[in-house]
MIDOSE-1310 file (N, C-alpha, C; in nm, 2 decimals, decimal comma, always signed):
residues 169
mlfr	-1,70/-5,66/+26,71/-1,76/-5,74/+26,81/-1,84/-5,86/+26,74; -1,85/-5,84/+26,58/-1,92/-5,94/+26,51/-1,77/-6,04/+26,48; -1,68/-6,01/+26,50/-1,56/-6,10/+26,45/-1,55/-6,20/+26,60; -1,56/-6,12/+26,71/-1,55/-6,19/+26,86/-1,66/-6,31/+26,86
sfpt	-1,79/-6,26/+26,79/-1,90/-6,40/+26,82/-1,87/-6,48/+26,70; -1,79/-6,46/+26,60/-1,80/-6,54/+26,48/-1,76/-6,68/+26,53; -1,64/-6,71/+26,62/-1,59/-6,83/+26,66/-1,71/-6,92/+26,73; -1,76/-6,83/+26,82/-1,88/-6,89/+26,90/-1,97/-6,95/+26,85
llla	-2,03/-6,86/+26,72/-2,13/-6,90/+26,63/-2,12/-7,06/+26,57; -1,98/-7,04/+26,49/-1,93/-7,13/+26,44/-1,91/-7,26/+26,51; -1,90/-7,25/+26,65/-1,88/-7,40/+26,74/-2,01/-7,43/+26,77; -2,10/-7,33/+26,79/-2,28/-7,38/+26,82/-2,29/-7,46/+26,67
ttll	-2,27/-7,41/+26,58/-2,31/-7,42/+26,43/-2,26/-7,60/+26,43; -2,14/-7,64/+26,46/-2,07/-7,76/+26,43/-2,16/-7,83/+26,56; -2,16/-7,80/+26,65/-2,20/-7,90/+26,77/-2,35/-7,91/+26,74; -2,41/-7,84/+26,69/-2,57/-7,88/+26,63/-2,58/-7,94/+26,52
lsig	-2,49/-7,95/+26,43/-2,47/-8,03/+26,34/-2,41/-8,19/+26,36; -2,35/-8,20/+26,48/-2,31/-8,33/+26,52/-2,42/-8,40/+26,60; -2,50/-8,31/+26,67/-2,56/-8,38/+26,75/-2,71/-8,42/+26,68; -2,73/-8,32/+26,56/-2,82/-8,39/+26,47/-2,79/-8,51/+26,39
gcak	-2,68/-8,55/+26,35/-2,60/-8,63/+26,28/-2,63/-8,76/+26,38; -2,61/-8,77/+26,52/-2,63/-8,85/+26,60/-2,77/-8,91/+26,61; -2,85/-8,83/+26,61/-3,00/-8,84/+26,61/-3,05/-8,92/+26,51; -2,99/-8,93/+26,39/-3,07/-8,97/+26,27/-3,01/-9,12/+26,27
kevp	-2,91/-9,18/+26,35/-2,87/-9,29/+26,33/-3,00/-9,38/+26,38; -3,04/-9,49/+26,29/-3,12/-9,58/+26,31/-3,07/-9,72/+26,37; -3,18/-9,77/+26,49/-3,11/-9,88/+26,56/-3,18/-9,98/+26,50; -3,14/-10,10/+26,45/-3,21/-10,21/+26,38/-3,30/-10,27/+26,46
apvk	-3,41/-10,30/+26,40/-3,53/-10,39/+26,49/-3,48/-10,49/+26,55; -3,51/-10,55/+26,68/-3,48/-10,69/+26,72/-3,51/-10,79/+26,63; -3,43/-10,90/+26,62/-3,51/-11,01/+26,53/-3,58/-11,10/+26,59; -3,69/-11,11/+26,55/-3,79/-11,22/+26,64/-3,75/-11,35/+26,60
atsr	-3,73/-11,40/+26,72/-3,73/-11,55/+26,73/-3,85/-11,64/+26,70; -3,83/-11,72/+26,57/-3,94/-11,79/+26,54/-3,93/-11,95/+26,54; -4,03/-12,00/+26,54/-4,01/-12,17/+26,53/-4,16/-12,22/+26,42; -4,11/-12,32/+26,38/-4,22/-12,40/+26,32/-4,16/-12,56/+26,31
ytlr	-4,29/-12,65/+26,35/-4,32/-12,78/+26,31/-4,41/-12,87/+26,27; -4,42/-12,97/+26,26/-4,56/-13,05/+26,23/-4,55/-13,16/+26,31; -4,69/-13,15/+26,38/-4,71/-13,25/+26,45/-4,81/-13,37/+26,38; -4,77/-13,50/+26,38/-4,85/-13,59/+26,29/-4,87/-13,69/+26,35
tkqi	-5,01/-13,72/+26,40/-5,08/-13,84/+26,48/-5,12/-13,94/+26,37; -5,06/-14,07/+26,42/-5,13/-14,17/+26,33/-5,15/-14,31/+26,41; -5,28/-14,36/+26,39/-5,34/-14,46/+26,46/-5,31/-14,58/+26,38; -5,23/-14,68/+26,44/-5,17/-14,81/+26,39/-5,31/-14,88/+26,39
gtgq	-5,33/-14,96/+26,24/-5,43/-15,04/+26,24/-5,55/-14,96/+26,17; -5,57/-14,84/+26,18/-5,71/-14,80/+26,14/-5,64/-14,67/+26,02; -5,50/-14,67/+26,02/-5,47/-14,57/+25,90/-5,48/-14,44/+25,95; -5,57/-14,40/+26,00/-5,59/-14,23/+26,05/-5,50/-14,18/+26,08
vtsr	-5,47/-14,07/+26,02/-5,33/-13,98/+26,02/-5,41/-13,82/+26,02; -5,37/-13,75/+26,14/-5,40/-13,60/+26,13/-5,27/-13,55/+26,16; -5,26/-13,41/+26,10/-5,11/-13,33/+26,09/-5,16/-13,19/+26,12; -5,08/-13,15/+26,22/-5,12/-13,01/+26,24/-4,96/-12,94/+26,23
qvta	-4,98/-12,82/+26,17/-4,84/-12,75/+26,13/-4,86/-12,64/+26,27; -4,76/-12,61/+26,32/-4,75/-12,53/+26,44/-4,63/-12,42/+26,43; -4,66/-12,28/+26,48/-4,57/-12,22/+26,44/-4,55/-12,16/+26,62; -4,42/-12,10/+26,66/-4,40/-12,08/+26,79/-4,32/-11,95/+26,82
qahv	-4,31/-11,90/+26,93/-4,21/-11,82/+26,98/-4,09/-11,88/+27,04; -3,97/-11,84/+26,99/-3,83/-11,95/+27,04/-3,78/-11,86/+27,17; -3,75/-11,91/+27,27/-3,67/-11,85/+27,38/-3,57/-11,94/+27,42; -3,46/-11,89/+27,51/-3,37/-11,98/+27,51/-3,35/-11,93/+27,68
vass	-3,30/-12,05/+27,77/-3,31/-12,04/+27,90/-3,17/-12,13/+27,93; -3,07/-12,02/+27,98/-2,90/-12,07/+27,97/-2,89/-12,09/+28,14; -2,82/-12,22/+28,18/-2,76/-12,23/+28,31/-2,65/-12,30/+28,33; -2,57/-12,31/+28,43/-2,48/-12,40/+28,46/-2,46/-12,45/+28,60
dtgy	-2,44/-12,57/+28,58/-2,44/-12,63/+28,72/-2,34/-12,78/+28,71; -2,27/-12,80/+28,83/-2,20/-12,92/+28,83/-2,11/-12,97/+28,71; -2,06/-12,87/+28,67/-1,94/-12,86/+28,55/-2,02/-12,86/+28,40; -2,14/-12,85/+28,41/-2,21/-12,86/+28,28/-2,30/-12,74/+28,25
dfie	-2,29/-12,70/+28,13/-2,38/-12,57/+28,10/-2,51/-12,63/+27,99; -2,62/-12,59/+28,04/-2,74/-12,62/+27,97/-2,81/-12,51/+27,90; -2,87/-12,56/+27,82/-2,95/-12,47/+27,72/-3,10/-12,53/+27,69; -3,22/-12,47/+27,74/-3,32/-12,48/+27,72/-3,38/-12,44/+27,59
vqla	-3,43/-12,47/+27,49/-3,49/-12,38/+27,39/-3,64/-12,43/+27,39; -3,70/-12,31/+27,44/-3,85/-12,32/+27,48/-3,95/-12,27/+27,34; -4,04/-12,34/+27,28/-4,14/-12,31/+27,19/-4,26/-12,29/+27,22; -4,32/-12,18/+27,24/-4,46/-12,16/+27,29/-4,53/-12,15/+27,18
ttpq	-4,66/-12,24/+27,15/-4,71/-12,22/+27,05/-4,79/-12,07/+27,02; -4,78/-12,03/+26,91/-4,84/-11,91/+26,89/-4,95/-11,92/+26,77; -5,07/-11,87/+26,79/-5,13/-11,84/+26,91/-5,14/-11,96/+26,98; -5,18/-11,98/+27,12/-5,21/-12,07/+27,20/-5,33/-12,15/+27,16
pasg	-5,34/-12,27/+27,14/-5,47/-12,34/+27,13/-5,58/-12,33/+27,21; -5,70/-12,34/+27,18/-5,82/-12,32/+27,27/-5,81/-12,41/+27,39; -5,73/-12,52/+27,37/-5,75/-12,64/+27,45/-5,64/-12,61/+27,60; -5,56/-12,47/+27,56/-5,48/-12,44/+27,66/-5,36/-12,44/+27,62
veml	-5,25/-12,41/+27,71/-5,10/-12,39/+27,70/-5,04/-12,51/+27,64; -4,97/-12,50/+27,54/-4,88/-12,58/+27,46/-4,73/-12,53/+27,44; -4,65/-12,61/+27,45/-4,52/-12,55/+27,44/-4,42/-12,69/+27,41; -4,33/-12,68/+27,35/-4,23/-12,79/+27,34/-4,09/-12,73/+27,37
tlyf	-4,02/-12,80/+27,44/-3,89/-12,77/+27,48/-3,79/-12,85/+27,44; -3,66/-12,79/+27,43/-3,57/-12,88/+27,35/-3,45/-12,87/+27,46; -3,41/-12,97/+27,53/-3,30/-12,96/+27,63/-3,15/-13,01/+27,56; -3,08/-12,92/+27,57/-2,94/-12,95/+27,55/-2,81/-12,93/+27,65
skps	-2,72/-12,99/+27,63/-2,61/-12,98/+27,75/-2,48/-12,99/+27,72; -2,37/-12,95/+27,76/-2,22/-12,97/+27,72/-2,15/-12,95/+27,83; -2,02/-13,00/+27,84/-1,93/-12,98/+27,96/-1,89/-12,84/+27,97; -1,89/-12,80/+28,07/-1,85/-12,64/+28,10/-1,70/-12,60/+28,07
gqps	-1,69/-12,53/+27,96/-1,56/-12,49/+27,89/-1,55/-12,55/+27,77; -1,66/-12,60/+27,75/-1,64/-12,66/+27,58/-1,71/-12,55/+27,50; -1,67/-12,55/+27,35/-1,72/-12,45/+27,25/-1,90/-12,48/+27,26; -1,94/-12,39/+27,21/-2,09/-12,39/+27,19/-2,11/-12,53/+27,11
taft	-2,02/-12,54/+27,00/-2,04/-12,69/+26,93/-2,06/-12,80/+26,97; -2,05/-12,82/+27,11/-2,03/-12,94/+27,20/-2,16/-12,95/+27,27; -2,26/-12,88/+27,22/-2,40/-12,89/+27,31/-2,44/-13,01/+27,22; -2,50/-13,09/+27,32/-2,60/-13,21/+27,26/-2,71/-13,23/+27,30
lddi	-2,80/-13,32/+27,24/-2,96/-13,28/+27,30/-2,98/-13,40/+27,38; -3,06/-13,35/+27,50/-3,08/-13,45/+27,61/-3,20/-13,50/+27,56; -3,29/-13,43/+27,54/-3,46/-13,46/+27,52/-3,52/-13,36/+27,44; -3,65/-13,38/+27,39/-3,75/-13,32/+27,37/-3,88/-13,36/+27,41
vqyd	-3,92/-13,25/+27,48/-4,04/-13,26/+27,57/-4,18/-13,20/+27,54; -4,28/-13,23/+27,53/-4,39/-13,18/+27,48/-4,49/-13,14/+27,61; -4,53/-13,01/+27,62/-4,62/-12,98/+27,74/-4,73/-12,92/+27,68; -4,85/-12,96/+27,76/-5,00/-12,91/+27,73/-5,07/-12,93/+27,87
ntwp	-5,21/-12,90/+27,86/-5,28/-12,92/+27,97/-5,31/-13,09/+28,01; -5,31/-13,14/+27,89/-5,35/-13,28/+27,92/-5,23/-13,35/+28,01; -5,12/-13,31/+27,95/-4,99/-13,37/+28,02/-4,85/-13,24/+28,06; -4,93/-13,20/+28,18/-4,84/-13,08/+28,21/-4,70/-13,10/+28,30
kglp	-4,67/-13,23/+28,30/-4,57/-13,29/+28,32/-4,47/-13,27/+28,20; -4,51/-13,30/+28,11/-4,44/-13,35/+27,99/-4,43/-13,50/+27,95; -4,44/-13,49/+27,81/-4,43/-13,61/+27,74/-4,30/-13,61/+27,65; -4,18/-13,66/+27,67/-4,08/-13,67/+27,60/-4,07/-13,76/+27,46
fend	-4,03/-13,73/+27,38/-4,03/-13,79/+27,25/-3,90/-13,87/+27,26; -3,90/-13,97/+27,20/-3,80/-14,09/+27,16/-3,76/-14,07/+27,04; -3,66/-14,14/+26,97/-3,57/-14,11/+26,84/-3,57/-13,98/+26,82; -3,56/-13,90/+26,91/-3,52/-13,75/+26,89/-3,40/-13,72/+26,83
aatl	-3,37/-13,63/+26,77/-3,27/-13,56/+26,71/-3,28/-13,41/+26,70; -3,18/-13,34/+26,69/-3,18/-13,19/+26,71/-3,02/-13,15/+26,68; -3,05/-13,02/+26,60/-2,90/-12,96/+26,59/-2,91/-12,84/+26,64; -2,80/-12,77/+26,71/-2,80/-12,63/+26,75/-2,68/-12,56/+26,69
tlts	-2,69/-12,44/+26,65/-2,61/-12,33/+26,60/-2,61/-12,22/+26,66; -2,47/-12,17/+26,70/-2,46/-12,04/+26,76/-2,46/-11,96/+26,64; -2,57/-11,87/+26,62/-2,58/-11,76/+26,51/-2,51/-11,65/+26,54; -2,53/-11,58/+26,65/-2,47/-11,47/+26,69/-2,43/-11,46/+26,85
pgsy	-2,36/-11,40/+26,88/-2,34/-11,42/+27,04/-2,48/-11,40/+27,11; -2,54/-11,52/+27,18/-2,67/-11,56/+27,27/-2,76/-11,59/+27,18; -2,74/-11,60/+27,04/-2,85/-11,63/+26,96/-2,85/-11,75/+26,88; -2,93/-11,85/+26,92/-2,90/-12,00/+26,86/-3,03/-12,03/+26,74
sgtf	-3,00/-12,12/+26,67/-3,07/-12,17/+26,55/-3,06/-12,30/+26,53; -3,13/-12,41/+26,49/-3,15/-12,51/+26,48/-3,25/-12,61/+26,43; -3,26/-12,74/+26,40/-3,36/-12,83/+26,37/-3,39/-12,93/+26,47; -3,48/-12,99/+26,46/-3,53/-13,10/+26,53/-3,64/-13,19/+26,49
sgtr	-3,65/-13,33/+26,54/-3,76/-13,42/+26,50/-3,78/-13,54/+26,59; -3,86/-13,58/+26,60/-3,86/-13,71/+26,71/-4,00/-13,80/+26,71; -4,01/-13,89/+26,75/-4,12/-13,98/+26,75/-4,17/-14,03/+26,90; -4,30/-14,07/+26,92/-4,32/-14,09/+27,08/-4,49/-14,17/+27,04
gqpt	-4,49/-14,25/+27,14/-4,61/-14,33/+27,14/-4,73/-14,24/+27,21; -4,84/-14,23/+27,19/-4,97/-14,15/+27,27/-5,02/-14,19/+27,38; -4,98/-14,17/+27,49/-5,04/-14,25/+27,61/-5,17/-14,21/+27,59; -5,28/-14,29/+27,63/-5,42/-14,30/+27,69/-5,43/-14,35/+27,80
ggfv	-5,46/-14,30/+27,91/-5,52/-14,36/+28,05/-5,37/-14,38/+28,10; -5,27/-14,34/+28,05/-5,14/-14,36/+28,12/-5,07/-14,48/+28,05; -5,13/-14,56/+27,96/-5,07/-14,65/+27,91/-5,02/-14,62/+27,73; -4,92/-14,66/+27,68/-4,88/-14,61/+27,56/-4,98/-14,68/+27,46
tsty	-5,05/-14,65/+27,37/-5,11/-14,75/+27,29/-5,06/-14,72/+27,16; -5,13/-14,78/+27,05/-5,09/-14,82/+26,89/-5,09/-14,66/+26,85; -5,12/-14,58/+26,91/-5,11/-14,43/+26,84/-5,00/-14,37/+26,84; -4,93/-14,30/+26,74/-4,80/-14,25/+26,73/-4,77/-14,10/+26,69
vtle	-4,72/-14,01/+26,75/-4,68/-13,89/+26,73/-4,55/-13,88/+26,67; -4,55/-13,79/+26,55/-4,41/-13,75/+26,49/-4,41/-13,63/+26,49; -4,31/-13,59/+26,53/-4,24/-13,44/+26,50/-4,15/-13,44/+26,39; -4,21/-13,35/+26,29/-4,13/-13,31/+26,19/-4,10/-13,21/+26,12
agvf	-4,00/-13,19/+26,07/-3,98/-13,06/+25,98/-3,96/-12,93/+26,11; -3,89/-12,97/+26,21/-3,88/-12,85/+26,33/-3,77/-12,76/+26,30; -3,80/-12,64/+26,30/-3,68/-12,53/+26,31/-3,71/-12,45/+26,36; -3,60/-12,39/+26,42/-3,60/-12,26/+26,51/-3,51/-12,17/+26,48
tear	-3,51/-12,03/+26,45/-3,43/-11,93/+26,41/-3,43/-11,84/+26,54; -3,27/-11,77/+26,55/-3,26/-11,68/+26,64/-3,31/-11,66/+26,76; -3,32/-11,80/+26,84/-3,36/-11,80/+26,98/-3,27/-11,74/+27,06; -3,33/-11,65/+27,17/-3,22/-11,59/+27,28/-3,28/-11,59/+27,39
p	-3,21/-11,56/+27,51/-3,28/-11,56/+27,63/-3,34/-11,41/+27,61
């Protein structure tokens, strides 16, 4: 009788050990997509300069339409300032079917409570690199006039040292 139950006992022990081995595998924590950049405001004529270092949560929105692929890299300021929602969005596009290296920058736009429809930067530049499937990293910069009452004045905003890592949908 003991001899007959030995194979069953051996099989049960093997199964328990193999299940236990599976349960011990650790799943790596997801990489948190981050961003940082500096907004520098300069009043021409007065020499007054203010600078603000910004950290943000990065997120990618991908879409396709009319033969083009689009990627929006949305950088939401964290923590949100007391003045309200603040976000920077980098817009990229490429012809459909082209590799991810073909993405080019279309625009960088800053959104906040004062300008909810967004203020685009001029002289903007950015890089976009596919770092792993569905995950992007890159750099960015730009300048723009600061509107006051709908008119651009002699105040300029510079977007400096922008970088985002591991942005994904």
